[in-house]
C-alpha positions in Angstrom: 82.2 136.9 100.6 85.0 134.5 100.9 85.2 131.1 99.3 87.8 128.2 99.1 87.7 125.4 96.6 89.5 122.2 97.2 90.1 119.3 94.5 92.5 116.5 93.6 94.0 115.5 90.6 95.1 112.1 89.8 96.5 111.6 86.2 93.6 113.7 85.0 95.2 117.2 84.6 92.8 118.1 81.5 90.0 117.6 83.8 91.4 119.7 86.4 92.5 122.5 84.2 88.7 122.7 83.1 87.8 122.5 87.0 90.5 125.7 87.3 88.9 127.4 84.3 85.2 127.0 85.7 86.2 128.4 88.8 87.9 131.6 87.0 84.8 132.0 85.3 82.9 132.7 88.4 85.3 135.4 89.5 83.9 138.5 90.8 85.3 141.6 92.7 82.8 141.0 95.3 84.4 137.3 96.0 87.8 136.4 97.3 88.6 133.0 96.1 91.2 130.5 96.9 91.7 127.6 94.9 93.8 124.5 96.2 94.5 121.7 93.7 96.6 118.7 95.5 98.1 116.1 93.2 98.0 112.8 94.3 101.2 111.1 93.1 100.4 111.7 89.3 102.6 110.5 86.7 105.2 113.2 85.3 104.0 114.2 82.1 100.3 114.5 84.0 102.0 116.4 86.7 104.1 118.7 84.3 100.9 119.5 82.3 99.3 120.9 85.2 102.4 122.7 86.6 102.9 124.5 83.4 99.3 125.4 83.3 99.4 126.8 86.9 102.4 128.8 86.4 100.7 130.2 83.3 97.2 131.0 84.9 95.6 134.5 85.4 94.3 133.2 88.8 96.4 132.2 91.7 95.9 128.6 92.2 97.8 126.9 95.1 99.1 123.6 93.8 100.2 120.9 96.6 102.1 118.1 94.9 102.1 115.1 97.4 104.6 112.2 97.7 101.8 109.5 97.8 98.5 108.9 97.0 96.5 109.7 99.9 93.0 108.9 98.7 89.9 111.0 97.6 89.2 112.5 100.9 92.9 112.3 102.1 93.6 114.5 99.3 91.1 116.7 100.0 92.4 117.0 103.7 95.5 118.1 102.5 93.8 121.0 100.7 91.9 121.7 103.8 95.0 121.8 105.9 96.6 124.4 103.3 95.0 127.2 105.2 92.8 128.1 108.0 89.0 126.9 106.8 87.3 129.1 109.4 88.3 132.2 107.8 86.0 131.3 104.7 82.2 131.9 104.2 82.1 128.1 102.4 84.6 125.9 101.8 83.7 123.6 98.2 85.3 120.6 98.1 84.9 117.5 95.3 86.3 116.0 92.2 87.9 117.6 89.7 85.7 116.8 87.2 83.0 119.2 87.6 82.1 122.6 86.1 80.1 125.2 87.4 76.8 126.6 85.9 77.3 130.1 85.6 75.3 131.6 88.5 76.8 129.4 91.0 78.3 132.2 93.0 75.7 134.5 92.5 73.5 132.0 94.3 75.7 130.8 97.0 75.8 134.5 97.9 72.4 135.4 98.3 71.8 132.2 100.2 71.3 131.8 103.8 71.5 128.5 105.8 70.4 127.9 109.2 73.2 126.8 111.9 72.2 123.5 112.0 73.4 122.9 108.1 76.9 121.7 108.0 76.8 120.3 104.7 75.3 121.6 101.4 74.8 119.3 98.6 74.1 121.1 95.1 72.2 119.9 92.0 74.8 117.4 90.3 73.9 116.7 86.8 75.9 113.9 85.1 76.4 113.0 81.2 73.4 111.4 81.2 71.2 114.3 82.5 70.5 112.4 85.6 70.5 114.7 88.9 72.9 112.8 91.2 71.6 114.1 94.2 70.2 113.8 96.6 71.9 110.0 97.0 69.8 109.2 99.9 66.9 111.1 101.5 67.2 108.8 104.6 69.2 106.2 106.1 69.6 102.8 104.4 66.5 100.3 104.8 66.8 96.6 106.1 66.9 95.5 102.4 69.3 97.8 101.1 72.1 96.8 104.0 70.8 93.4 103.1 71.4 93.7 99.4 74.9 95.6 100.1 75.6 92.8 102.0 75.1 90.3 99.8 76.7 92.6 97.1 80.2 92.2 98.7 80.1 88.8 100.0 81.8 87.6 96.8 82.6 88.9 93.2 80.3 86.3 91.6 77.5 87.3 94.0 77.8 91.3 93.0 77.4 90.4 89.3 74.2 88.6 90.4 72.8 91.4 92.5 74.0 94.3 89.9 72.3 92.4 87.4 69.3 92.2 89.6 69.4 95.8 90.2 69.3 96.7 86.5 66.0 94.8 86.3 64.8 96.7 89.5 65.6 100.1 87.6 63.9 99.4 84.7 61.1 98.2 86.7 61.6 101.6 88.3 61.6 100.1 91.9 64.5 102.6 92.1 64.3 106.2 92.1 66.4 108.1 89.4 66.2 111.8 89.0 65.9 113.2 85.5 64.4 116.4 87.1 65.8 118.0 89.9 63.5 117.7 93.2 62.8 120.6 95.4 65.4 121.8 97.8 65.0 120.0 101.2 67.3 118.2 104.1 68.4 114.7 103.1 70.5 112.1 104.8 73.5 111.7 102.3 74.8 113.8 99.3 76.8 112.8 96.2 80.4 112.4 96.6 81.1 114.4 93.7 80.7 118.0 95.3 80.1 119.4 98.5 79.7 122.8 100.1 81.1 122.8 103.3 79.6 125.5 105.9 81.1 127.5 108.7 78.8 125.2 110.9 80.8 122.3 109.9 84.2 123.9 110.9 82.9 124.6 114.2 83.1 120.9 115.4 85.6 119.2 112.6 88.9 120.5 111.0 88.9 117.8 108.5 86.9 115.2 106.5 86.7 111.4 108.1 89.3 110.0 105.6 89.3 106.3 106.9 88.3 105.5 103.1 90.8 105.4 100.2 88.1 105.7 97.7 84.4 105.1 97.1 82.0 105.3 99.8 83.4 108.7 101.3 80.3 110.0 101.4 78.8 108.1 104.2 81.6 108.6 106.4 80.8 112.4 105.9 77.0 111.9 106.5 78.1 110.1 109.8 80.0 113.5 110.6 76.7 115.3 110.3 74.6 113.0 112.2 76.9 112.7 115.0 76.4 116.4 116.0 72.7 116.1 115.5 73.5 118.4 112.7 71.8 118.2 108.8 72.8 118.2 105.1 70.7 120.4 102.6 70.3 119.4 99.1 69.9 122.8 97.2 68.8 122.4 93.9 69.7 126.2 93.0 73.2 125.4 93.2 73.9 123.3 89.9 77.4 121.9 88.9 78.1 119.8 85.9 79.7 116.0 86.4 81.7 114.3 83.7 81.9 110.8 86.1 84.9 109.2 87.2 87.9 110.5 84.8 90.4 109.4 87.1 89.1 106.2 87.8 87.6 104.9 84.0 90.4 102.9 83.4 89.8 100.2 86.3 88.7 97.0 85.7 85.2 96.0 86.9 87.0 93.5 89.3 89.5 96.1 90.7 86.5 98.6 91.5 84.7 96.1 93.1 87.6 95.2 95.1 88.3 98.7 96.5 84.2 99.5 97.2 84.3 96.3 99.0 87.4 97.5 101.1 85.3 100.5 101.7 82.2 98.9 102.6 84.3 97.0 105.7 84.4 100.6 107.1 81.3 102.7 106.3 78.8 99.8 107.0 78.0 100.7 110.2 76.9 104.1 109.1 74.6 103.2 106.7 
């Protein structure tokens, strides 16, 4: 089996090094790995740390240094363009702040997915023990669309909507998965990590990267739907997610601004 791993580094070399070490721990004689890391114009000290590690790493790592910040999916696309994705059985793309469960490759190699499965979303467990997938089992309801519209109408309104949603969570009107649900076809998986199958590359060379950051998963869901294909949540594939390591220093207003810009693009694909 041939597997390609693609991730992006942005001022978070410590997380990227953990990611590479986690991939290295999965290595076996029966599986050929290709690791591609794209640095998204990190600070010099962070990039130097990553370069030093890559030079001393036992496993071959392809480090691409971008001369500009390409965004999340833009950075992944840079890595996808490094080699022919059709030469691999699976192409794994996602954040650098994920760690793989020890049996990840074993489970993946023993799995079979129908030809209409373009994307496999694993069970992603965050630091709080919450399972991030499935993000959306179905397309957004009218109520959800109206809530998003209100949230992004102004920063003040976003605070009101956010506080109201916290109340809803306490009242359990919103699903939070503390245990993984059964494997099934879903509409949209978490953008933290994906497995792209050969079926994806029958139709696309790259991800839809019109969004710089946050909301990209909606564009990927649309790519799948456009081809009458499916995204499959597979609970037996497990990764652990240290959330938002490269964006944790941003202010809440700046995060809202970035999300608002993304919403202007993905709102038609909810």
